[in-house]
SERO-4910 file (N, C-alpha, C, O; in steps of 0.05 Angstrom, whole numbers):
BEGIN
 pado doro    nc1    nc2    nc3   cac1   cac2   cac3    cc1    cc2    cc3    oc1    oc2    oc3
  Met    A   -183   -353   -478   -183   -331   -484   -156   -313   -470   -150   -318   -446
  Ala    A   -144   -297   -481   -121   -285   -474   -129   -264   -453   -151   -254   -453
  Asn    A   -108   -258   -436   -111   -235   -413    -95   -209   -425    -75   -212   -438
  Ile    A   -108   -184   -419    -87   -163   -425    -85   -150   -394   -102   -137   -382
  Gly    A    -57   -159   -385    -54   -153   -355    -73   -172   -339    -68   -196   -339
  Asp    A    -91   -163   -326   -105   -182   -309   -135   -175   -319   -156   -182   -308
  Lys    A   -134   -163   -337   -163   -164   -353   -167   -184   -372   -150   -185   -389
  Lys    A   -189   -203   -374   -194   -223   -394   -208   -210   -417   -227   -196   -413
  Ile    A   -198   -216   -444   -212   -206   -464   -236   -225   -475   -234   -248   -481
  Thr    A   -255   -214   -475   -274   -234   -484   -285   -228   -515   -295   -246   -528
  His    A   -282   -203   -525   -289   -193   -554   -268   -179   -566   -256   -162   -554
  Ile    A   -264   -183   -588   -248   -168   -605   -261   -162   -629   -265   -180   -645
  Tyr    A   -267   -134   -635   -285   -121   -659   -259   -103   -674   -240    -89   -666
  Gln    A   -268   -111   -701   -253    -87   -720   -278    -75   -735   -295    -84   -751
  Gly    A   -275    -52   -724   -301    -30   -734   -327    -51   -722   -324    -60   -699
  Asn    A   -345    -56   -734   -368    -68   -723   -363    -97   -730   -382   -112   -728
  Asn    A   -343   -106   -737   -343   -134   -745   -333   -151   -721   -310   -146   -712
  Leu    A   -345   -171   -710   -335   -183   -690   -313   -208   -701   -317   -228   -716
  Ile    A   -288   -199   -687   -264   -218   -699   -261   -242   -682   -257   -264   -692
  Leu    A   -264   -236   -653   -257   -263   -636   -281   -258   -610   -287   -235   -602
  Glu    A   -290   -279   -601   -311   -276   -579   -302   -302   -562   -292   -321   -573
  Asp    A   -306   -303   -537   -297   -316   -515   -305   -342   -515   -295   -354   -496
  Asn    A   -322   -356   -531   -330   -386   -533   -308   -397   -544   -308   -420   -538
  Gln    A   -282   -387   -564   -259   -396   -578   -248   -404   -558   -249   -390   -538
  Glu    A   -234   -428   -557   -213   -442   -539   -189   -433   -549   -175   -449   -562
  Thr    A   -178   -405   -544   -152   -405   -555   -137   -380   -534   -150   -364   -521
  Lys    A   -115   -382   -534    -99   -363   -521    -86   -338   -544    -78   -316   -537
  Asp    A    -87   -346   -566    -80   -331   -586    -96   -305   -589   -120   -306   -587
  Ile    A    -85   -285   -593   -102   -258   -603    -96   -255   -634    -74   -259   -644
  Lys    A   -120   -248   -648   -119   -246   -677   -131   -216   -686   -144   -203   -671
  Ile    A   -126   -210   -707   -140   -193   -719   -150   -203   -747   -132   -208   -764
  Gly    A   -169   -207   -754   -174   -226   -777   -164   -249   -776   -171   -264   -758
  Asp    A   -143   -257   -795   -131   -278   -798   -102   -278   -785    -86   -297   -783
  Lys    A    -99   -253   -778    -70   -247   -769    -67   -251   -740    -81   -237   -725
  Lys    A    -49   -268   -731    -38   -267   -706    -24   -242   -694     -4   -231   -704
  Ile    A    -36   -232   -669    -16   -220   -658      7   -225   -641      4   -239   -621
  Asp    A     28   -216   -646     53   -234   -628     51   -219   -600     49   -231   -579
  Phe    A     50   -193   -601     57   -176   -576     36   -160   -574     24   -155   -594
  Val    A     28   -150   -551      6   -124   -547     27   -110   -517     33   -121   -495
  Phe    A     33    -84   -528     45    -71   -510     27    -45   -499     12    -32   -513
  Gln    A     34    -40   -473     25    -11   -464     47      2   -455     55     -1   -432
  Gly    A     64     24   -476     89     34   -476    104     14   -479     98     -1   -497
  Asn    A    127      8   -462    143    -14   -469    140    -40   -447    155    -59   -442
  Lys    A    114    -31   -435    111    -62   -423     94    -82   -442     78    -75   -460
  Val    A    101   -104   -435     88   -132   -451     64   -133   -436     66   -133   -411
  Leu    A     36   -134   -450      9   -141   -440      3   -170   -447    -11   -185   -434
  Tyr    A     16   -177   -468      5   -202   -483     28   -212   -499     34   -199   -519
  Pro    A     41   -235   -494     30   -254   -483     43   -249   -449     64   -238   -442
  Asn    A     23   -262   -434     31   -258   -404     41   -281   -386     27   -294   -371
  Pro    A     65   -283   -389     75   -310   -373     79   -298   -338     76   -274   -333
  Ile    A     84   -314   -322     91   -303   -295    108   -281   -297    126   -284   -313
  Asn    A    106   -261   -288    124   -239   -288    140   -234   -261    161   -222   -262
  His    A    132   -240   -242    144   -238   -214    169   -245   -212    172   -269   -215
  Asn    A    189   -233   -207    213   -242   -202    229   -255   -234    249   -270   -236
  Leu    A    215   -245   -253    224   -249   -283    251   -233   -290    247   -209   -293
  Val    A    272   -240   -292    292   -218   -293    306   -217   -327    319   -199   -338
  Val    A    297   -242   -338    307   -241   -369    285   -252   -386    276   -274   -380
  Trp    A    275   -239   -408    253   -248   -421    263   -244   -450    264   -221   -460
  Tyr    A    271   -263   -464    276   -259   -491    258   -277   -511    257   -301   -509
  Asp    A    243   -263   -531    223   -277   -547    228   -277   -577    227   -254   -587
  Phe    A    233   -297   -592    245   -290   -619    219   -297   -636    219   -316   -653
  Lys    A    195   -282   -631    172   -287   -653    165   -257   -666    164   -234   -656
  Gly    A    160   -267   -695    155   -240   -708    176   -217   -708    171   -193   -713
  Leu    A    199   -224   -702    215   -199   -702    227   -188   -727    235   -206   -741
  Ser    A    230   -165   -736    236   -159   -758    259   -129   -756    259   -111   -740
  Asp    A    276   -133   -777    296   -107   -776    287    -80   -773    301    -62   -763
  Gly    A    260    -76   -782    251    -53   -778    241    -45   -756    236    -21   -753
  Ile    A    236    -63   -733    222    -59   -707    241    -58   -691    245    -37   -678
  Phe    A    262    -87   -686    283    -89   -669    309    -83   -683    313    -85   -707
  Asn    A    329    -73   -663    355    -78   -676    365   -105   -678    368   -119   -658
  Lys    A    369   -112   -704    378   -143   -708    402   -154   -689    404   -177   -681
  Asp    A    416   -137   -685    440   -145   -667    429   -148   -637    445   -159   -621
  Ile    A    413   -143   -630    401   -140   -603    379   -162   -592    357   -164   -603
  Ala    A    386   -176   -574    367   -194   -562    348   -177   -540    354   -172   -517
  Asn    A    324   -169   -554    310   -152   -534    303   -167   -510    294   -189   -512
  Asp    A    307   -154   -484    299   -163   -459    265   -151   -453    258   -128   -447
  Leu    A    251   -170   -455    215   -158   -451    208   -147   -426    186   -138   -421
  Thr    A    232   -148   -405    227   -142   -380    239   -115   -381    234   -101   -362
  Asn    A    255   -105   -400    267    -83   -401    293    -78   -381    298    -55   -375
  Lys    A    305    -96   -374    325    -96   -355    349   -102   -362    367    -93   -349
  Ser    A    354   -123   -386    381   -133   -392    381   -140   -423    381   -164   -429
  Asn    A    381   -123   -441    386   -132   -470    408   -148   -472    429   -142   -460
  Gly    A    405   -171   -487    434   -185   -498    440   -180   -526    424   -168   -540
  Ser    A    462   -186   -537    475   -178   -561    476   -210   -574    483   -231   -563
  Leu    A    465   -207   -601    465   -231   -613    489   -227   -630    494   -205   -640
  Lys    A    505   -251   -634    535   -252   -641    536   -271   -663    531   -294   -659
  Asn    A    541   -261   -686    556   -278   -713    526   -289   -725    529   -311   -736
  Phe    A    505   -281   -725    476   -289   -737    476   -278   -763    485   -256   -768
  Ser    A    464   -296   -783    465   -285   -813    443   -265   -817    444   -249   -836
  Tyr    A    424   -265   -800    396   -254   -807    380   -258   -835    364   -242   -843
  Ser    A    386   -278   -846    373   -281   -873    347   -297   -868    343   -307   -846
  Asn    A    329   -299   -888    310   -313   -883    310   -341   -874    290   -350   -864
  Gly    A    328   -352   -877    329   -382   -866    347   -383   -838    355   -404   -827
  Ser    A    349   -357   -829    358   -356   -798    335   -364   -777    339   -375   -755
  Gly    A    310   -356   -788    289   -363   -771    283   -340   -748    271   -344   -727
  Tyr    A    292   -316   -757    294   -295   -740    268   -282   -731    266   -268   -711
  Ser    A    249   -288   -748    224   -280   -745    206   -307   -733    183   -304   -724
  Asn    A    215   -325   -732    200   -348   -717    223   -367   -704    230   -390   -712
  Gly    A    232   -355   -684    253   -373   -667    278   -365   -679    279   -363   -704
  Leu    A    298   -360   -667    324   -358   -672    344   -384   -680    355   -398   -662
  Leu    A    348   -386   -705    372   -410   -711    396   -403   -705    407   -381   -712
  Phe    A    409   -424   -688    438   -422   -680    452   -449   -705    445   -472   -709
  Asp    A    472   -435   -716    486   -454   -735    506   -478   -723    516   -496   -737
  Gly    A    509   -475   -695    526   -494   -681    558   -488   -690    574   -507   -687
  Ile    A    566   -465   -702    589   -460   -712    599   -437   -692    619   -441   -678
  Asp    A    585   -413   -691    597   -390   -677    573   -371   -670    581   -348   -663
  Asp    A    547   -375   -670    523   -368   -663    519   -370   -632    519   -392   -620
  Tyr    A    516   -345   -619    506   -344   -591    498   -321   -583    500   -302   -599
  Ile    A    485   -317   -557    475   -292   -545    494   -289   -519    498   -305   -501
  Ser    A    505   -265   -523    522   -251   -497    502   -234   -482    490   -214   -492
  Thr    A    499   -241   -458    480   -228   -438    493   -226   -407    515   -237   -403
  Phe    A    480   -214   -388    488   -213   -366    464   -214   -346    446   -198   -346
  Val    A    466   -231   -332    439   -238   -312    455   -243   -287    473   -260   -288
  Asn    A    449   -230   -266    457   -235   -243    432   -243   -221    413   -229   -216
  Ile    A    437   -269   -210    419   -283   -192    431   -288   -165    449   -303   -160
  Asp    A    417   -270   -149    426   -273   -116    400   -273   -101    386   -253    -97
  Gly    A    393   -298    -92    368   -295    -81    366   -326    -69    386   -335    -57
  Phe    A    340   -342    -72    337   -366    -48    334   -385    -73    323   -406    -67
  Gly    A    341   -381    -98    332   -398   -122    327   -383   -148    325   -359   -152
  Ala    A    325   -407   -165    321   -392   -194    308   -409   -213    310   -433   -208
  Thr    A    295   -404   -232    283   -418   -253    292   -408   -281    288   -386   -291
  Phe    A    305   -430   -293    310   -427   -322    292   -447   -344    289   -471   -345
  Ser    A    282   -427   -359    264   -440   -380    274   -435   -406    285   -414   -412
  Phe    A    272   -457   -426    278   -450   -452    257   -465   -471    249   -487   -465
  Ser    A    250   -453   -490    230   -462   -512    253   -470   -539    267   -454   -551
  Ile    A    251   -492   -543    277   -497   -562    270   -518   -584    249   -530   -581
  Asp    A    282   -523   -602    280   -548   -626    303   -556   -628    319   -540   -639
  Val    A    312   -576   -620    336   -592   -625    342   -606   -647    324   -622   -650
  Glu    A    364   -609   -669    363   -625   -686    370   -653   -676    379   -655   -653
  Ser    A    367   -672   -690    371   -699   -684    401   -709   -687    409   -730   -678
  Asn    A    416   -691   -703    442   -700   -711    461   -684   -694    485   -685   -700
  Thr    A    453   -669   -670    477   -650   -660    493   -664   -639    485   -683   -625
  Gly    A    512   -654   -638    529   -666   -614    523   -653   -586    500   -647   -580
  Ser    A    548   -649   -569    541   -636   -548    545   -605   -549    560   -595   -567
  Phe    A    533   -592   -531    528   -561   -533    516   -552   -506    501   -565   -492
  Tyr    A    526   -525   -501    518   -509   -480    489   -495   -489    486   -483   -510
  Ile    A    469   -499   -471    449   -481   -475    451   -458   -460    439   -437   -467
  Met    A    467   -458   -435    466   -426   -420    495   -436   -407    503   -460   -406
  Ser    A    508   -414   -398    531   -421   -381    533   -391   -365    518   -372   -367
  Gly    A    557   -395   -349    562   -367   -330    594   -365   -329    611   -379   -341
  Glu    A    595   -349   -316    623   -331   -311    649   -358   -303    672   -361   -310
  Ser    A    629   -374   -282    644   -400   -271    647   -421   -286    625   -423   -296
  Ile    A    660   -439   -294    659   -463   -310    640   -485   -292    635   -507   -302
  Tyr    A    632   -478   -268    616   -496   -252    587   -487   -259    571   -501   -246
  Val    A    575   -469   -274    552   -461   -272    543   -462   -305    550   -443   -319
  Phe    A    528   -481   -316    519   -482   -341    495   -498   -344    488   -510   -324
  Ile    A    480   -500   -365    460   -522   -374    466   -532   -404    462   -520   -425
  Arg    A    476   -556   -401    482   -566   -432    469   -592   -441    456   -604   -424
  Lys    A    471   -601   -462    473   -622   -478    497   -637   -478    517   -628   -490
  Asn    A    499   -664   -463    521   -670   -459    519   -704   -472    506   -721   -460
  Gly    A    530   -709   -494    519   -733   -515    493   -730   -511    483   -709   -518
  Asn    A    478   -750   -500    447   -750   -498    435   -741   -476    411   -742   -472
  Asn    A    457   -731   -454    446   -725   -427    440   -695   -422    456   -677   -429
  Leu    A    415   -688   -408    416   -658   -402    425   -655   -374    417   -669   -355
  Asp    A    442   -634   -372    462   -634   -345    452   -603   -339    443   -588   -356
  Ile    A    454   -596   -312    461   -573   -302    482   -573   -279    479   -589   -261
  Ser    A    500   -557   -279    522   -555   -258    519   -525   -241    516   -502   -250
  Leu    A    520   -534   -217    524   -511   -197    543   -515   -178    557   -535   -177
  Leu    A    545   -494   -163    561   -496   -138    547   -492   -115    531   -473   -113
  Asn    A    550   -510    -95    539   -507    -68    553   -489    -49    577   -483    -53
  Asn    A    540   -480    -28    552   -462     -9    579   -472      5    592   -458     20
  Leu    A    585   -496     -1    614   -505      8    632   -502    -11    656   -504     -5
  Gly    A    623   -494    -39    643   -487    -58    646   -513    -77    661   -513    -97
  Lys    A    632   -532    -70    637   -557    -84    614   -556   -110    591   -548   -108
  Gln    A    626   -567   -134    608   -567   -157    594   -592   -151    603   -612   -139
  Glu    A    562   -586   -163    545   -607   -161    534   -609   -188    525   -590   -199
  Leu    A    536   -636   -199    519   -638   -227    498   -655   -225    500   -676   -214
  Phe    A    476   -646   -237    450   -657   -240    446   -671   -267    450   -656   -286
  Ser    A    440   -693   -274    437   -700   -303    417   -720   -309    417   -741   -297
  Leu    A    397   -713   -330    376   -730   -340    387   -746   -362    390   -736   -384
  Ser    A    393   -773   -357    408   -792   -372    395   -798   -398    371   -806   -397
  Asn    A    407   -795   -420    394   -807   -446    366   -789   -451    348   -798   -466
  Phe    A    364   -762   -437    342   -744   -440    340   -739   -475    319   -743   -488
  Phe    A    362   -732   -486    360   -723   -515    358   -751   -535    358   -749   -560
  Leu    A    356   -775   -523    359   -798   -536    327   -799   -548    320   -809   -569
  Asn    A    315   -791   -536    279   -790   -546    270   -768   -545    246   -768   -552
  Asn    A    280   -743   -538    268   -720   -538    284   -700   -553    301   -685   -544
  Ile    A    278   -702   -577    288   -684   -597    266   -668   -614    244   -677   -616
  Gly    A    274   -644   -625    248   -630   -635    242   -607   -618    255   -598   -600
  Lys    A    221   -600   -626    204   -577   -608    199   -585   -578    193   -608   -572
  Gln    A    204   -566   -561    198   -572   -531    204   -553   -512    223   -539   -517
  Ser    A    191   -550   -487    199   -532   -470    215   -546   -445    206   -565   -433
  Ile    A    235   -537   -440    253   -552   -418    253   -526   -398    256   -503   -405
  Thr    A    248   -534   -373    250   -517   -347    272   -532   -327    275   -556   -328
  Ile    A    283   -520   -315    302   -529   -296    297   -508   -266    300   -484   -269
  Leu    A    291   -516   -249    285   -504   -223    307   -512   -197    309   -533   -185
  Ile    A    322   -487   -193    332   -490   -168    323   -479   -141    321   -455   -136
  Asp    A    318   -499   -123    297   -488    -95    326   -487    -72    330   -506    -57
  Ala    A    340   -468    -73    363   -466    -58    358   -472    -26    372   -485    -12
  Thr    A    335   -459    -19    325   -463     10    320   -495     17    324   -503     39
  Asn    A    310   -511     -2    302   -540      3    321   -559     -8    318   -584     -5
  Lys    A    342   -548    -22    366   -565    -34    355   -582    -50    360   -606    -48
  Lys    A    339   -572    -69    331   -585    -91    333   -575   -121    332   -550   -125
  Val    A    337   -591   -141    340   -585   -166    316   -596   -182    315   -621   -177
  Lys    A    298   -590   -197    278   -600   -213    281   -594   -243    285   -572   -254
  Phe    A    277   -625   -258    273   -616   -287    245   -619   -296    230   -635   -285
  Tyr    A    236   -601   -317    208   -604   -327    213   -607   -357    234   -598   -366
  Lys    A    196   -619   -373    189   -620   -399    164   -615   -405    147   -632   -397
  Asn    A    156   -592   -419    129   -589   -430    114   -582   -408     92   -591   -410
  Gly    A    118   -569   -387    105   -561   -362    100   -583   -342     83   -579   -325
  Gly    A    114   -609   -341    111   -631   -329    137   -637   -317    159   -638   -329
  Leu    A    129   -642   -287    155   -652   -272    166   -678   -283    150   -697   -285
  Leu    A    190   -682   -291    206   -708   -293    222   -715   -272    220   -738   -264
  Lys    A    237   -700   -261    255   -714   -233    265   -691   -216    269   -668   -223
  Thr    A    267   -700   -195    275   -681   -172    304   -689   -159    308   -712   -151
  Phe    A    321   -672   -156    346   -680   -150    351   -674   -123    339   -653   -121
  Glu    A    362   -681    -98    371   -671    -78    398   -658    -74    415   -674    -80
  Met    A    407   -634    -64    431   -624    -68    440   -634    -39    425   -638    -20
  Ser    A    471   -638    -40    484   -643    -11    484   -621      6    485   -626     30
  Ser    A    484   -593     -4    482   -571     11    469   -552     -6    465   -556    -30
  Asp    A    462   -528      9    446   -506     -3    456   -495    -29    481   -494    -27
  Ala    A    450   -486    -50    457   -476    -78    472   -454    -67    463   -444    -46
  Lys    A    494   -442    -76    508   -419    -75    497   -400    -95    507   -397   -118
  Met    A    478   -387    -86    461   -366   -106    469   -339   -114    453   -320   -113
  Asn    A    493   -337   -121    505   -319   -135    513   -319   -164    535   -311   -172
  Ile    A    494   -330   -179    500   -339   -202    501   -316   -229    483   -300   -235
  Lys    A    523   -319   -240    520   -299   -262    527   -309   -285    549   -318   -291
  Ile    A    503   -307   -302    500   -322   -333    507   -302   -356    492   -282   -359
  Asp    A    523   -305   -369    533   -285   -392    535   -295   -420    543   -282   -439
  Lys    A    525   -325   -421    525   -338   -450    501   -349   -455    492   -359   -434
  Ile    A    485   -351   -476    463   -366   -483    474   -381   -514    476   -371   -536
  Gly    A    480   -404   -508    483   -418   -534    514   -425   -540    522   -432   -562
  Arg    A    527   -422   -518    560   -433   -521    568   -435   -489    555   -429   -469
  Ser    A    593   -446   -492    605   -445   -464    617   -417   -461    624   -403   -480
  Ser    A    618   -411   -435    630   -385   -422    663   -385   -428    676   -366   -436
  Leu    A    673   -408   -423    704   -409   -423    714   -420   -440    737   -428   -436
  Asn    A    705   -425   -465    717   -442   -490    702   -437   -509    678   -431   -504
  Ser    A    710   -436   -532    701   -429   -559    684   -453   -571    670   -448   -591
  Gly    A    686   -478   -561    664   -499   -572    637   -499   -559    627   -483   -545
  Tyr    A    628   -525   -569    604   -532   -561    583   -511   -565    566   -506   -548
  Phe    A    586   -498   -590    559   -477   -596    529   -496   -598    528   -518   -610
  Tyr    A    511   -485   -586    485   -492   -591    477   -497   -622    486   -482   -639
  Lys    A    461   -515   -630    455   -522   -658    423   -521   -658    414   -536   -640
  Gly    A    409   -512   -670    380   -516   -669    369   -488   -665    384   -469   -668
  Lys    A    338   -483   -656    323   -459   -657    323   -457   -625    326   -477   -611
  Ile    A    320   -430   -616    314   -423   -589    292   -405   -597    297   -387   -613
  Tyr    A    269   -409   -586    249   -399   -592    240   -370   -571    232   -348   -578
  Ser    A    246   -380   -542    246   -362   -519    265   -368   -502    278   -389   -505
  Val    A    270   -350   -480    286   -357   -458    272   -341   -436    261   -319   -440
  Lys    A    272   -354   -413    256   -337   -390    275   -346   -368    281   -370   -368
  Ile    A    286   -327   -349    297   -332   -326    288   -317   -300    284   -293   -299
  Tyr    A    287   -331   -284    269   -319   -255    290   -322   -233    302   -343   -233
  Asp    A    295   -304   -214    311   -311   -190    296   -318   -169    301   -308   -147
  Lys    A    276   -336   -172    259   -350   -151    253   -376   -165    251   -377   -189
  Pro    A    251   -398   -149    239   -426   -159    205   -420   -167    189   -411   -151
  Leu    A    200   -425   -189    169   -427   -192    151   -448   -182    160   -471   -182
  Ser    A    129   -445   -173    116   -466   -170    107   -483   -188    111   -475   -211
  Asp    A     95   -510   -185     85   -522   -212     68   -513   -232     68   -518   -256
  Glu    A     49   -495   -215     26   -484   -231     40   -464   -244     35   -463   -268
  Glu    A     56   -449   -235     69   -425   -249     83   -435   -277     81   -425   -299
  Ile    A     97   -455   -272    112   -469   -292     95   -483   -319    103   -485   -342
  Leu    A     69   -491   -309     49   -499   -329     35   -481   -343     29   -484   -366
  His    A     30   -457   -327     19   -432   -344     38   -423   -361     30   -417   -383
  Asn    A     63   -421   -355     84   -411   -380     85   -429   -400     86   -421   -423
  Tyr    A     84   -456   -394     86   -478   -416     59   -474   -435     60   -475   -460
  Asn    A     35   -469   -420     14   -469   -440     14   -445   -458      6   -449   -481
  Leu    A     23   -418   -449     29   -403   -470     48   -402   -489     47   -388   -509
  Glu    A     72   -424   -481     90   -429   -503     81   -447   -524     89   -444   -547
  Lys    A     66   -465   -518     52   -482   -530     33   -476   -550     33   -488   -571
  Glu    A     14   -453   -544      2   -440   -564     19   -424   -583     16   -425   -607
  Arg    A     38   -410   -570     59   -391   -585     74   -401   -608     77   -388   -629
  Trp    A     84   -426   -602    102   -441   -616     96   -468   -629    112   -482   -641
  Asn    A     65   -474   -622     63   -500   -634     77   -526   -621     77   -548   -632
  Leu    A     87   -521   -595    105   -542   -582     89   -571   -579    100   -590   -569
***
């Protein structure tokens, strides 16, 4: 059963009619047969409830409509940094209400995220098409900061404190990992580690040669910051960026919410 803040929901009533009770094993909230995508208290999101400590950006493209949100805005549910949706068609086929569909031609999100601490966690729930080439999932003002699909490889590039680029790659990741999935990449600057996760599970840990340089500025989702090519093709369901390395338990918690929410 879902939580509202730190309070567990045990029963939901519609008038005197019991709609949902706590012996049903689900994290979804429903009224009748209708799923509730968000529960707000003012402008604070109470449901879904991912780890929110040090969450600096949270985009979620579920159940959006032009009547609720400005269609040109990527609404940041942390209320810190809305992004701009660039060149999307907003048609029924765009997936605007069930994940955001990027056409691989010119669609992207313009944002500004500054990370300056002891690490970071980048999490993306995505649906990658099998016939796509190389593209950028996320990039920053520096050419050395990005997450990308490079052929079949999944790469993250960072600068270390010595000013040297370090590139970490999961070889042939996209050869067998196509379709809906959750990808999380964690930077532990203090312990000089970079970790790759898929669907809440740790895939591989890399060692950095020096501490990561944690003054990262992210400004693009779905394209490179420094050239006009390599646009993302496929759907992005949600984006979460933290200015700290999450624990394995926290990453699994977030994935379980995404799994229920997007049928990953």
